[in-house]
C-alpha positions as CSV (number, residue, x, y, z in Angstrom):
1,M,-56.4,-0.5,-18.8
2,K,-57.7,1.6,-15.7
3,E,-57.3,-1.5,-13.5
4,F,-53.7,-1.9,-14.7
5,I,-53.0,1.9,-13.9
6,K,-54.5,1.3,-10.5
7,Y,-52.4,-1.6,-9.9
8,V,-49.2,0.1,-11.0
9,F,-50.1,3.2,-8.8
10,A,-50.8,1.1,-5.8
11,T,-47.6,-0.6,-6.2
12,V,-45.7,2.5,-6.7
13,T,-47.2,4.1,-3.7
14,G,-46.5,1.1,-1.5
15,I,-42.8,1.1,-2.4
16,V,-42.6,4.9,-1.5
17,V,-44.4,4.3,1.9
18,F,-42.3,1.3,2.6
19,T,-39.1,3.4,1.7
20,L,-40.3,6.2,3.9
21,I,-40.9,3.9,6.9
22,L,-37.7,2.4,6.4
23,G,-35.9,5.7,6.3
24,I,-37.6,7.0,9.5
25,F,-36.8,3.7,11.2
26,F,-33.2,4.2,10.0
27,V,-33.1,7.7,11.4
28,I,-34.6,6.8,14.7
29,S,-32.0,4.0,15.1
30,L,-29.2,6.2,14.2
31,V,-30.4,8.9,16.6
32,G,-30.9,6.3,19.4
33,L,-27.3,4.8,18.6
34,A,-25.7,8.2,18.7
35,A,-27.3,9.1,22.0
36,S,-26.5,5.9,23.7
37,S,-23.0,6.1,22.5
38,A,-22.5,9.7,23.7
39,S,-24.1,9.3,27.1
40,S,-21.8,8.9,30.1
41,V,-21.7,5.6,31.7
42,P,-22.1,5.8,35.8
43,V,-19.7,3.8,37.8
44,E,-21.2,2.0,41.0
45,K,-19.2,1.8,44.1
46,N,-17.1,-1.2,44.5
47,S,-16.9,-1.8,40.8
48,V,-14.3,-4.0,38.8
49,F,-12.9,-3.0,35.4
50,T,-13.2,-6.2,33.3
51,L,-10.6,-6.1,30.6
52,M,-11.4,-8.8,27.9
53,L,-8.3,-9.8,25.9
54,S,-10.3,-10.8,22.9
55,G,-10.0,-9.6,19.2
56,Q,-7.6,-7.6,17.3
57,V,-5.6,-4.6,19.0
58,E,-5.0,-1.7,16.6
59,E,-3.5,1.7,17.3
60,R,-6.9,3.3,17.2
61,V,-10.3,2.0,16.0
62,E,-13.0,3.8,14.3
63,E,-16.5,3.2,15.4
64,D,-18.2,0.8,13.1
65,V,-21.5,2.7,12.8
66,L,-22.9,0.6,10.0
67,G,-22.1,-2.5,11.9
68,L,-23.8,-1.3,15.0
69,L,-27.0,-0.5,13.0
70,M,-26.9,-4.1,11.6
71,G,-26.5,-5.6,15.2
72,Q,-22.8,-6.4,14.6
73,V,-20.2,-6.0,17.4
74,S,-16.7,-5.1,16.1
75,E,-13.9,-7.4,17.4
76,N,-11.4,-4.8,17.0
77,L,-9.9,-2.9,20.1
78,G,-8.2,0.4,20.1
79,L,-4.9,0.7,21.9
80,D,-5.9,4.3,22.9
81,D,-9.1,3.0,24.4
82,I,-7.2,0.4,26.3
83,L,-4.7,2.8,27.8
84,A,-7.1,5.5,28.4
85,S,-9.5,3.1,30.3
86,I,-6.7,1.7,32.4
87,K,-5.8,5.1,33.4
88,K,-9.5,6.1,34.1
89,A,-9.8,2.9,36.3
90,K,-6.7,4.0,38.3
91,E,-8.2,7.5,39.0
92,N,-11.8,6.5,39.8
93,E,-12.2,5.7,43.6
94,D,-15.1,3.4,42.9
95,I,-13.1,1.1,40.7
96,K,-11.4,-1.4,43.1
97,G,-9.4,-3.6,40.7
98,I,-9.0,-4.8,37.2
99,Y,-10.0,-8.3,36.1
100,I,-8.4,-9.5,32.9
101,E,-9.8,-12.3,31.0
102,S,-7.7,-13.9,28.4
103,G,-9.5,-14.9,25.1
104,L,-8.6,-15.2,21.3
105,F,-6.4,-12.2,21.3
106,S,-4.2,-10.7,18.6
107,I,-2.2,-7.6,18.8
108,D,-0.3,-5.8,16.1
109,T,3.1,-5.3,17.7
110,P,5.2,-6.3,20.6
111,A,5.5,-2.5,21.5
112,S,1.5,-2.4,21.8
113,A,1.8,-5.3,24.3
114,H,4.4,-3.6,26.3
115,A,2.5,-0.4,26.5
116,I,-0.5,-2.2,27.9
117,R,1.7,-3.9,30.4
118,E,3.2,-0.6,31.5
119,A,-0.3,0.9,31.9
120,L,-1.3,-1.9,34.1
121,L,1.9,-1.5,36.2
122,D,1.2,2.2,36.5
123,F,-2.4,1.1,37.6
124,K,-0.9,-1.1,40.5
125,K,0.9,2.0,41.8
126,S,-2.5,3.2,43.1
127,G,-2.6,0.1,45.5
128,K,-5.5,-1.5,43.6
129,W,-5.5,-5.2,42.6
130,I,-5.2,-6.9,39.2
131,I,-6.5,-10.5,38.8
132,A,-5.9,-12.6,35.5
133,Y,-7.7,-15.6,34.4
134,G,-7.5,-17.5,31.0
135,D,-8.9,-20.9,29.7
136,S,-5.4,-20.8,28.1
137,Y,-2.8,-18.2,27.6
138,T,-1.1,-17.2,24.3
139,Q,2.6,-16.1,24.7
140,T,1.5,-12.5,24.2
141,E,-1.5,-12.8,26.7
142,Y,0.7,-14.4,29.3
143,Y,3.2,-11.6,28.9
144,I,0.5,-8.9,29.5
145,C,-1.2,-11.0,32.3
146,S,2.0,-11.7,34.2
147,V,1.7,-8.3,35.7
148,A,-1.3,-9.3,37.8
149,D,-1.3,-10.1,41.5
150,K,-2.7,-13.4,40.8
151,V,-2.7,-15.4,37.5
152,Y,-5.2,-18.1,37.3
153,L,-5.5,-20.8,34.5
154,N,-8.4,-23.3,33.9
155,P,-7.5,-26.7,35.2
156,Q,-7.5,-28.0,31.6
157,G,-5.7,-25.0,30.1
158,M,-2.3,-24.2,28.8
159,V,0.4,-21.4,28.9
160,D,2.0,-21.2,25.4
161,W,5.4,-19.9,26.3
162,H,7.9,-20.9,23.8
163,G,10.1,-17.9,22.6
164,L,10.1,-16.1,19.3
165,S,10.1,-16.9,15.7
166,A,9.9,-15.3,12.4
167,N,8.9,-17.1,9.0
168,P,9.1,-14.5,6.2
169,M,7.4,-15.5,3.1
170,F,9.2,-15.4,-0.3
171,L,7.4,-15.4,-3.7
172,K,10.1,-15.2,-6.4
173,D,9.8,-18.8,-7.6
174,L,6.1,-18.7,-7.4
175,L,5.9,-15.6,-9.6
176,A,8.5,-17.1,-12.0
177,K,6.1,-19.9,-12.8
178,F,3.7,-17.2,-14.1
179,G,6.5,-15.6,-16.0
180,V,6.7,-12.5,-13.6
181,R,9.7,-11.0,-12.1
182,Y,10.7,-7.8,-10.5
183,Q,13.4,-5.6,-11.2
184,L,15.1,-3.9,-8.1
185,C,17.0,-0.7,-7.4
186,K,17.9,-0.1,-3.8
187,V,20.3,1.6,-1.4
188,G,21.6,-0.1,1.7
189,K,22.6,-3.6,2.3
190,Y,20.1,-4.2,5.1
191,K,17.2,-2.7,2.8
192,S,15.5,-6.1,2.5
193,A,11.8,-5.1,2.1
194,P,11.9,-6.3,-1.6
195,E,13.3,-9.8,-0.8
196,M,9.8,-11.2,-0.7
197,M,9.5,-10.6,-4.5
198,T,13.0,-10.9,-5.5
199,A,14.5,-13.6,-3.4
200,D,14.0,-17.2,-2.3
201,G,15.4,-16.7,1.2
202,M,16.8,-14.2,3.7
203,S,19.9,-12.4,2.8
204,E,22.6,-12.5,5.5
205,P,22.4,-8.8,6.3
206,N,18.6,-9.2,6.7
207,R,19.0,-12.5,8.9
208,E,21.6,-10.4,11.0
209,Q,19.1,-7.6,11.7
210,V,16.1,-9.6,12.2
211,T,18.1,-12.0,14.7
212,A,19.1,-8.9,16.5
213,Y,15.8,-7.3,17.0
214,M,14.1,-10.7,17.8
215,N,16.7,-11.2,20.6
216,G,16.2,-7.8,21.7
217,I,12.3,-8.3,21.8
218,W,12.7,-11.4,23.8
219,K,15.1,-10.0,26.2
220,V,12.5,-7.3,27.2
221,M,9.8,-9.9,27.5
222,L,12.1,-12.2,29.8
223,K,13.1,-9.2,32.1
224,D,9.5,-8.0,32.3
225,V,7.9,-11.5,33.2
226,S,10.9,-12.2,35.4
227,D,10.2,-9.1,37.4
228,S,6.5,-9.7,38.0
229,R,6.7,-13.4,38.6
230,K,9.8,-13.6,40.4
231,I,11.2,-16.3,38.0
232,S,14.8,-16.3,37.0
233,I,15.7,-15.4,33.2
234,D,17.5,-18.7,32.9
235,S,14.2,-20.6,34.2
236,L,12.0,-18.8,31.7
237,N,14.3,-19.6,28.9
238,A,14.2,-23.4,30.0
239,Y,10.6,-23.4,30.2
240,A,10.4,-22.1,26.7
241,D,12.7,-24.8,25.5
242,R,10.7,-27.4,27.1
243,F,7.4,-25.8,25.5
244,V,5.5,-25.8,28.7
245,A,2.3,-25.5,26.6
246,L,2.3,-29.4,26.7
247,S,3.0,-29.6,30.4
248,N,0.9,-30.9,33.1
249,Q,-1.2,-28.0,34.6
250,P,-0.1,-28.5,38.3
251,D,3.7,-28.4,37.0
252,L,2.7,-24.8,35.8
253,V,2.0,-24.0,39.3
254,K,5.2,-25.5,40.6
255,M,7.2,-23.5,38.0
256,K,5.4,-20.1,39.3
257,M,3.9,-19.5,35.8
258,V,0.4,-19.4,37.4
259,D,-0.8,-19.1,41.0
260,G,-3.8,-21.4,40.7
261,L,-6.0,-23.8,38.7
262,L,-9.5,-22.5,38.9
263,Y,-12.7,-22.5,36.9
264,T,-14.3,-19.1,36.0
265,D,-16.8,-19.2,38.8
266,E,-14.0,-19.9,41.3
267,V,-12.1,-16.9,40.0
268,K,-15.4,-14.8,40.5
269,G,-15.4,-16.0,44.0
270,E,-11.8,-14.9,44.6
271,I,-12.7,-11.5,43.2
272,K,-15.8,-11.3,45.5
273,K,-13.4,-12.0,48.5
274,L,-11.4,-9.0,47.4
275,L,-14.4,-6.8,47.0
276,K,-15.6,-8.1,50.5
277,I,-18.9,-9.0,49.5
278,D,-21.1,-12.1,49.8
279,A,-20.5,-15.2,47.6
280,D,-24.1,-14.8,46.1
281,D,-23.8,-11.0,45.5
282,H,-23.5,-9.5,42.1
283,I,-20.1,-8.1,40.8
284,N,-20.4,-4.7,39.5
285,Q,-18.4,-5.0,36.2
286,L,-17.5,-2.5,33.7
287,S,-16.4,-3.7,30.1
288,L,-13.9,-1.7,27.9
289,S,-16.8,-0.2,25.9
290,D,-18.3,1.0,29.3
291,M,-14.9,2.5,30.4
292,V,-14.5,4.5,27.0
293,N,-17.8,6.4,28.0
294,V,-16.7,6.7,31.7
295,K,-15.8,10.4,32.4
296,G,-12.2,10.7,33.3
297,K,-10.5,13.3,35.4
298,K,-11.3,16.7,34.3
299,E,-8.5,18.4,32.4
300,S,-8.1,22.2,32.2
301,G,-5.5,24.6,30.6
302,E,-4.0,24.9,27.3
303,K,-4.4,22.5,24.6
304,I,-1.9,19.8,23.4
305,A,-3.0,18.0,20.1
306,V,-2.3,14.3,19.9
307,Y,-2.2,13.5,16.2
308,Y,-2.5,9.9,15.2
309,A,-0.5,8.9,12.1
310,Y,-0.6,5.1,11.7
311,G,-0.6,2.6,8.9
312,D,1.3,2.6,5.4
313,I,2.3,5.9,4.1
314,I,0.6,6.5,0.7
315,D,0.5,9.3,-2.0
316,S,-3.5,9.3,-2.2
317,E,-6.6,7.5,-1.1
318,V,-6.8,4.1,-2.9
319,A,-10.3,3.1,-4.3
320,S,-10.8,-0.8,-4.1
321,L,-13.4,-3.3,-4.0
322,T,-12.0,-4.6,-0.8
323,Q,-11.7,-2.5,2.3
324,Q,-8.3,-0.9,2.8
325,E,-6.2,-0.8,6.0
326,H,-5.9,2.6,7.7
327,S,-3.4,4.6,5.9
328,I,-1.3,7.9,6.4
329,V,-2.4,9.7,3.3
330,G,0.2,12.3,2.3
331,P,-2.0,15.3,1.3
332,T,-4.5,14.6,4.0
333,V,-1.9,14.6,6.8
334,C,-0.2,17.6,5.5
335,K,-3.4,19.6,5.4
336,D,-4.2,18.5,9.1
337,L,-0.8,19.5,10.2
338,E,-1.1,22.9,8.4
339,K,-4.3,23.4,10.4
340,L,-2.6,22.7,13.7
341,A,0.0,25.2,13.0
342,E,-2.6,27.8,12.4
343,D,-4.6,26.8,15.4
344,D,-3.6,29.4,18.2
345,D,-5.6,27.2,20.7
346,V,-3.1,24.4,20.2
347,K,0.1,25.1,21.9
348,A,2.0,21.9,21.3
349,V,1.7,18.7,19.1
350,V,2.5,15.1,19.9
351,L,2.5,13.1,16.8
352,R,1.8,9.4,17.4
353,V,3.6,7.4,14.8
354,N,2.9,3.7,14.0
355,S,3.9,3.0,10.6
356,P,6.3,0.6,8.8
357,G,6.7,3.5,5.9
358,G,5.7,3.6,2.5
359,S,5.8,6.3,-0.4
360,A,9.0,8.1,-0.1
361,Y,7.5,11.0,-2.0
362,A,4.7,11.3,0.5
363,S,7.1,10.8,3.4
364,E,9.0,13.9,2.3
365,Q,5.9,16.0,1.9
366,I,4.7,15.1,5.6
367,W,8.4,15.9,6.7
368,H,8.1,19.3,5.2
369,A,4.6,20.0,6.9
370,I,6.1,19.0,10.3
371,T,9.2,21.3,9.9
372,K,6.7,24.3,9.3
373,L,4.6,23.1,12.3
374,K,7.7,23.0,14.5
375,A,8.5,26.5,13.5
376,K,5.4,27.6,15.3
377,K,5.1,25.2,18.3
378,P,6.8,22.2,19.8
379,V,6.5,18.6,18.1
380,V,7.1,15.6,20.1
381,V,7.0,12.2,18.5
382,S,5.7,9.1,20.4
383,M,6.6,6.0,18.4
384,G,4.3,3.1,18.6
385,G,4.9,-0.5,17.1
386,Y,6.7,0.8,14.1
387,A,8.4,4.1,13.0
388,A,10.5,2.6,10.5
389,S,11.9,3.9,7.1
390,G,9.2,6.3,5.9
391,G,7.8,6.3,9.6
392,Y,11.2,7.6,10.7
393,Y,11.5,9.8,7.9
394,I,8.4,11.7,9.1
395,S,9.5,11.4,12.9
396,C,13.1,12.7,12.5
397,A,12.3,16.5,12.2
398,A,10.5,16.6,15.6
399,N,11.8,18.6,18.6
400,Y,12.0,15.4,20.8
401,I,11.4,11.6,20.1
402,Y,10.1,8.9,22.4
403,S,10.0,5.3,21.4
404,E,8.8,2.0,23.4
405,P,11.8,-0.3,24.1
406,T,10.5,-2.7,21.5
407,T,9.6,-0.2,18.8
408,I,10.8,-1.2,15.3
409,T,12.6,1.9,13.9
410,G,15.4,3.2,11.8
411,S,15.3,1.3,8.4
412,I,16.8,4.5,6.7
413,G,17.0,3.5,3.1
414,I,14.9,3.5,-0.2
415,F,14.1,1.1,-2.9
416,G,12.3,0.8,-6.2
417,M,10.8,-2.4,-7.2
418,F,9.3,-2.6,-10.8
419,P,7.3,-5.7,-12.2
420,D,8.3,-7.3,-15.4
421,V,5.5,-9.1,-16.7
422,S,6.7,-9.6,-20.4
423,G,7.4,-13.1,-19.6
424,L,3.6,-13.8,-18.7
425,L,2.4,-11.8,-21.6
426,T,4.8,-13.1,-24.4
427,D,5.8,-16.6,-23.2
428,K,2.7,-17.7,-21.4
429,L,-0.2,-15.9,-23.0
430,G,1.3,-15.4,-26.6
431,V,0.9,-11.6,-26.6
432,K,3.5,-10.0,-29.0
433,F,4.5,-6.4,-29.0
434,D,6.3,-4.1,-31.5
435,E,7.6,-0.6,-30.8
436,I,8.0,2.7,-32.5
437,K,9.3,5.8,-30.7
438,T,10.4,9.3,-31.4
439,N,12.9,9.6,-28.7
440,K,15.5,7.4,-26.9
441,H,13.3,6.7,-23.6
442,A,9.9,7.4,-24.9
443,A,8.8,3.7,-24.2
444,F,10.4,3.9,-20.5
445,G,8.3,1.7,-18.3
446,T,6.4,0.0,-21.0
447,I,5.0,-3.4,-19.9
448,A,6.2,-5.0,-23.3
449,R,9.7,-5.4,-22.1
450,P,11.8,-5.2,-19.0
451,F,14.1,-2.1,-18.2
452,N,17.4,-2.2,-20.1
453,E,20.9,-1.6,-18.7
454,E,20.9,2.2,-19.3
455,E,17.3,2.7,-18.0
456,M,18.3,0.8,-14.7
457,A,21.4,3.0,-14.3
458,L,19.1,6.1,-14.6
459,L,16.9,4.5,-11.9
460,D,19.7,3.7,-9.7
461,Q,20.8,7.3,-9.9
462,Y,17.3,8.5,-8.9
463,I,17.2,6.0,-6.0
464,G,20.5,7.2,-4.9
465,R,19.5,10.8,-4.7
466,G,16.5,9.8,-2.8
467,Y,18.6,8.1,-0.1
468,E,21.0,11.0,0.1
469,L,18.1,13.2,0.7
470,F,16.7,10.9,3.4
471,R,20.0,10.8,5.1
472,K,20.3,14.5,5.2
473,R,16.8,14.8,6.7
474,V,17.9,12.6,9.5
475,A,21.3,14.4,9.9
476,D,19.5,17.6,10.1
477,G,16.8,16.6,12.3
478,R,18.8,14.7,14.8
479,K,21.8,17.1,14.7
480,L,24.2,14.5,13.3
481,S,26.7,14.5,10.7
482,V,25.9,12.7,7.3
483,E,28.7,10.3,7.9
484,S,27.4,9.3,11.3
485,V,24.0,8.7,9.9
486,E,25.5,6.5,7.2
487,E,27.1,4.3,9.9
488,I,23.6,3.6,11.3
489,A,21.5,3.8,8.1
490,Q,22.0,1.4,4.8
491,G,18.2,0.3,5.6
492,R,19.2,-1.2,9.0
493,V,16.2,-1.8,11.3
494,W,16.8,-1.0,15.0
495,L,14.9,-1.8,18.3
496,G,13.9,1.1,20.3
497,N,16.3,0.4,23.1
498,D,19.2,0.2,20.6
499,A,18.0,3.3,18.6
500,L,18.4,5.3,21.9
501,G,22.1,4.5,22.1
502,I,22.7,5.7,18.5
503,K,20.7,8.8,18.8
504,L,17.9,7.9,16.5
505,V,15.5,8.7,19.4
506,D,15.9,10.7,22.6
507,A,14.3,8.8,25.2
508,I,12.2,5.4,26.1
509,G,8.8,6.3,27.1
510,S,5.1,6.2,26.6
511,L,2.6,8.4,24.9
512,D,1.9,10.0,28.2
513,D,5.7,10.6,28.6
514,A,5.5,12.4,25.2
515,V,2.6,14.5,26.2
516,K,4.4,15.8,29.2
517,K,7.5,16.6,27.4
518,A,5.3,18.6,24.9
519,A,3.9,20.5,27.9
520,Q,7.5,21.1,29.3
521,L,8.7,22.3,25.9
522,A,5.6,24.7,25.5
523,K,6.2,25.9,29.1
524,L,2.6,24.7,30.1
525,E,1.9,24.3,33.9
526,E,-1.7,23.1,33.2
527,Y,-2.9,21.4,30.0
528,K,-5.5,19.2,28.3
529,T,-5.2,16.9,25.4
530,E,-7.2,16.5,22.3
531,S,-7.0,13.8,19.7
532,Y,-6.7,14.3,16.0
533,P,-7.9,13.6,13.3
534,A,-11.2,14.1,14.8
535,P,-13.7,11.2,14.0
536,A,-16.2,11.9,11.4
537,D,-19.8,12.6,12.2
538,W,-22.3,9.9,11.8
539,V,-23.4,10.5,8.3
540,E,-19.9,10.7,7.2
541,Q,-19.0,7.5,8.9
542,I,-21.9,5.7,7.4
543,M,-21.4,6.8,3.9
544,G,-17.6,6.1,4.1
545,Q,-18.2,2.7,5.4
546,I,-20.9,1.9,2.8
547,N,-18.3,2.6,0.2
548,K,-15.6,0.8,1.8
549,K,-17.1,-2.1,3.8
550,S,-16.7,-5.4,2.1
551,Y,-17.9,-8.8,2.9
552,L,-15.2,-10.3,0.8
553,D,-12.6,-8.4,2.8
554,E,-13.9,-9.6,6.1
555,E,-13.9,-13.3,4.7
556,M,-10.3,-12.8,3.8
557,R,-9.3,-11.4,7.1
558,A,-10.8,-14.3,8.9
559,T,-9.4,-16.8,6.6
560,L,-5.9,-15.6,6.1
561,G,-5.4,-14.2,9.7
562,E,-1.6,-13.0,10.1
563,Y,-1.0,-13.5,6.3
564,Y,-3.8,-10.9,5.5
565,K,-1.3,-8.0,5.6
566,P,1.3,-9.4,3.2
567,F,-1.8,-10.6,0.9
568,S,-3.0,-6.9,1.1
569,D,0.3,-5.6,0.1
570,I,0.5,-7.9,-3.0
571,R,-3.1,-7.1,-3.9
572,N,-2.3,-3.5,-3.9
573,I,1.2,-3.4,-5.2
574,N,0.4,-1.9,-8.5
575,K,-1.5,1.0,-6.6
576,K,1.7,1.9,-4.5
577,S,4.3,4.5,-5.3
578,A,7.2,2.6,-7.2
579,I,9.7,4.4,-4.8
580,Q,9.3,3.1,-1.2
581,A,10.8,3.7,2.1
582,R,9.3,1.0,4.1
583,L,10.1,-1.9,6.5
584,P,10.9,-5.4,5.2
585,Y,8.1,-7.2,7.0
586,Y,5.2,-7.0,9.3
587,L,6.2,-8.6,12.4
588,Y,4.1,-11.2,14.1
589,I,5.3,-12.5,17.5
590,K,4.3,-16.0,18.3
């Protein structure tokens, strides 16, 4: 017995000691990681900023602390980090140029690609050079890289220049096979978000609006590439129709799509010539992660807050076994905006919106918080890739609105979509229901049956009131009549360039332009910016990621690719508010 007790005691002691050692090692790793992340990266003379176009670009990326501790490197790139790094490279005298290397690159919206391209054009105003190289170029990669002084391609590579296409997915017939259908209430003939679940193809109004904004995006891309590469727009369209991706590589040089066919080492040789160093000398390169930690030009003066609001607009945090996309959580954003309103050190606020919309209720609450904020200090909106439906709802109260030329905005409309699973339960599974009720609508919303005609009429009235409120918010915020808003509403999606002409936005411009406007409205001669929400501390990040991180989610992202977001919407549809103000589709430009 004594021997058994000794054995148990030794085992427990060993487990405790091992746990303590593991804990100490974890803390040491965390402290080391924090120190290395926080430390400034020095810039050697005659350096080059190497911008790898690889991974997924998102509006803002939170550091994956748990992944770093496990030795994993995130493939996600923050648009904010890319733009800030290009600006720092422009201002730093020791950085002589930018080398862009194209890889497996994916970007959330055309507006984000345009923003990177504009930042690179601004960089060139400093007189510094940009060299681009790709084993191959996707269309978006080529669009960005076309700004370079020299665009090089691997001798066996391709340039995928083919025009734009959209292939929305429709699930009505699939759901019908399982006995599931959706009952729909909506206002606006262009409000086509529910079509994925309720139709087997695009409605004519939706086809009209998608065609219009896709042609608008293509027009911007053609002009930008034409200006940089000195190729006529007619020629670029002809190359797209020829599908030049399958052309002989020397023909791409003749077309002026690229400047030369070189291997990577030969491109590095060209860079060394620009740096005026010997062929066997080392190139001092700074990666994006290095540039994030390079000190920028020191700012001084009063504070302007840049608040990032991106993702779906939701009523509350959603718990799930799979990781959630970043969201605009109504109560959280409202509290944050209230704090900024009360913070005397903040003299103006720039609200960076990149959202396709979401909950109509949460959008109204955020709108209210912005009106209270605007009563105390200037609020300027900078629209990213999307600021549509609910995304426009929360934007329209601002003092001034900037959008990118290819921002997807407008979509002033509301819908309610309600699943009817009675066919699945009764016809497919053999589940029977009976009903007892004390009042006429006591069983309103039951899964046992679809809504009846009277109940649908009540829902139509409710959705209609929501639409009227949306129109009024836009009319008041943009100083337009309700009648003029109705002419451009009806759920119609507009491109940023078109939105300017119908007064949905005030100007076409970047986030930097919005910051300058906020300073002007606040009458600030000197100012500094600070980003919000502030990143969580290390412990909070780790605990949050332990709760959210999911191997299943990562596998689904890798497997589904561009179809991940539609899948995510379907997966969480029962957790969304029934009344939505959101964009019809996520846009993937190919």
